[in-house]
Phi, psi and omega in degrees: 000125182254100180253122179275135178230138177200182179241139172270145177311127185297326177295321178292321177300314182296313182291324178294320180298322178300317178295314181295317181298325178294326180277340188312315182298339181270358180279136182267157172289136181232143177243115166247054187062038180197178174254125182195149169250140186218158177276002183301332177288343180268318182195153177269358177212082185296337179289352175276354174288129188306323181295345180253008181299321178298322176294317179302315180295322176296318179296315179300319177300319179290327175298318178295323176294321176299315179296322177297315180298320182274345181074018179237118184250132183229144165281150179172191182201161175283107183286315178209155180207147184205154177264139174244132178241121179251119174268178183309127179085346180290149183207176174228128181288168175301132179200171170223179183247019182297140180234147181290339187249316186244160175253147180231154158255129186247159178195173179212143177239140185250139183244345185240152186283318185262071183257138174292159185286156170251136179244139176245143174081157180260304184280306179257085186283138173244124181248135177236124174267103187291150173239161179304128177092352178295143169234132175242137178229139186205170180285153184295338181266003178287117176292138178206160178210163176248126179289157182305137179289128179263154177075181185268349179285147179278148172257116183239126180219165177235124179253156180209155172237122176261111183281128179275125182254331179198145173278130179287126184273346179084188182258134181255000000 
């Protein structure tokens, strides 16, 4: 399992968090067989909100770094993005972002300090304890889950799917 890890510029994290925090009360509870509040009821691509464009560009830069690291270059775009808010006891079950028709590069960015861990894989588990500004990028078929949020602080993250439209063939 190839999981890319990096840090997003802290100033961009802070300004993006202010926008997200302002929207938080309008986010609905969503059930994907778990407890979570999400921005999906507001928009299917929150990174298209102008106040989050700097974050979007940082994410795209990290996607390009991920492609460099893996040696696989794709044309594509951020198809959808959403904020997840985990209150005390909220969690996300094992899932992936695999689609029958399209392929994605997936990722998550973290905004809060006291965040529960994310786990990848069933047999050979990889656990990451997120910190503010962390970005993780991974393949769409990688199983992952979020462990229950402990304490009274909220765990706030932004997830995204980068849709692959074509494999870059290079110069011949």
